[in-house]
C-alpha positions, 0 to 999 in steps of 0.5 A: 510514451505509449504503455506496453500492452498488458499480457493475456492471462498466462499459464492458466493463472487466476488474477489476484484481485488483492492489494499485493501480492498481485498479478505480475507480467510474464517479463517480470516473472521471466526476470527471475530465471537468472541467478545473481551474485550478491557481491557481484558488480552487476548486482551492485549496479542494479541496486544503485539503479533501483534506488535512483529510479525510485527517487525519481518518482518522488518529485521535487527535492529528491536530492535531499532524500535517499532510498534504502531497500530493506529485506522482508515484507512491508511490515518489516519496513514499517518497523524499520522506519519506526525503530530507526527514526523515532528515538527511544525517548520519542512519542508517535501519534499513530493514525489508525483506521484499520488493520495497518494502523493497528499493526503500527500501534502494536509495533510501537509496543514491541519497540518500547516507544511511547505512542498515542493512537487516534483510532477512527474505527474501520473506515472513517478517515483521520482528519487534519483538525483532529491531528492539530488538536492532539498535537496541541494537547500533547507537546511530547509527541515527536512524530505522526504516522499516517497510513496513505491507503488503508487497505482494510477498507480501501480508503485513501486517507487525506494525507495533505491535510494530515501533513499540513497539521503535522508541519504546522505543529513542528512535528515529523511526519512518517508515512506508510505508503505501502499500497499507494506509492507508484500509483498515487502521487507522494511528494515528501518534500511538499508534504514535509514528510521525513520518511515513508515506506513502500514495497516491491509487490504493490503498485510497481507490480513486482514480487514480494521479498523486499520493501524500501524506505525513502528518507531525508538524508539528514534524518538518516544521519541523525538516526545512527544508534536509534535502531532496536534491531540489527537487521532493521537498522535503516541507517546502518543499511544506508551507510553500508550501501553507500560505502560498498554498494552492497546489502548488509545481509543476503539480498533477494537477488531474483526479486530485485531483478524482477523489480527492475523489469517492473520499474521499466514497465512502470516508466513505459506506462507513464510513471505514477500518473499513467499507473494511477490512471489505469488503476482508477479506470479499473476501479470505476469500471468495476465499481459501476458494474458491481453497483449495477448488480446491486452491491453497495460500496462501504465508502462514498466516492470521495474516499474510494482509492484506486487500490482496493474497494470494499463491498458489503456482503448481500443480505440475501440468505442465499449469499455465503462468502466462501461459496462466492469466493470459490465461484469467483476463483473458478472463473479465474479471479481471487478476491479478498475477504473483508476485515470489518468488525461490524458488518460482513464484507469483501474486497476487490483489488484494482491493482496489478497487470489488469485493465478495464477489460479484465474488470468487466469480466470480474463483474460478469463473473460476480453476476454468474456467481450470484445466479449460481447461488440463487441470490435474488438481491445483492443489496446489503443489510440495513445495518450496513447502510446505517454504518455507511451513514457515518461517513457522510456525517 
């Protein structure tokens, strides 16, 4: 099926080169112009259709899983997943290589659940061999939490080898696929993943307001009474939705309507494969162009995700990120500050209603910004390149 054409820039809005919220289509925005009753049969049918369509994206074994939407941002869903599926006497191995792994570790502290953290720093991926060793040494660990795409660095973590090590050790895998699901394949049955989470305002290209948990029905049944929170009890939300078709508390009705439109366009584009192909092309065109300008990526090609890319800031003293940011914004592109602790960086997102033609304009805007600032070279400082060598080790 041919993809719907991408819209031209509308209403003078800048492109959001971030990992969500992101640039949405006009029809997604337009879907929010109608009011919906949260108890009405039409909205309940919309919720059911949404859940079914999301299950249709997970490949084989979908009949063993169910989809439970949760009000709030993605972090609400991560907390809901951890608090619902990890029993109070459980223990989680948190695989952290950036801000979102660290946030999950902090969440475990709030939940009062035991944890151990494999902290790989800003940009090194957790490897299956490391997971295997930790699980072998600590039989009290019940669950492993992996971040699918760590957007602090833009790294796509090696989920398959992490899943294999977890499965071989007889532990349960939980996945934060907030920024990857919908564009990067994730088949939980093949991975042995008991639950994962994502959000409306990421690769499906909806707007912020809710996320969703996709979990084994058997895990949902066993989770009754685990949750630390009334609002974030995934099992209770699931039971209520299956019984009444309603959300337990006020749903983000307009956001759900927008998401349904986004799902239709996702299907038109060819589903996960089609969406991922466009994002990958966005990344490749943008990265090639930025490298031609002299910029260096934090990550080697093998670890680059099609979601967001981290670049080192140039060493040239004429470069100042805030000025670069404003110049890019003036050209219609909002980029993302870096989150690395060792060297200065910035990030450019590849997702949302953008194609390779837009990404070429991003590169042209960056070239003009450098010229305006009087930056002679976009090459990074030597310390940045030393840091990158660790990736090849």
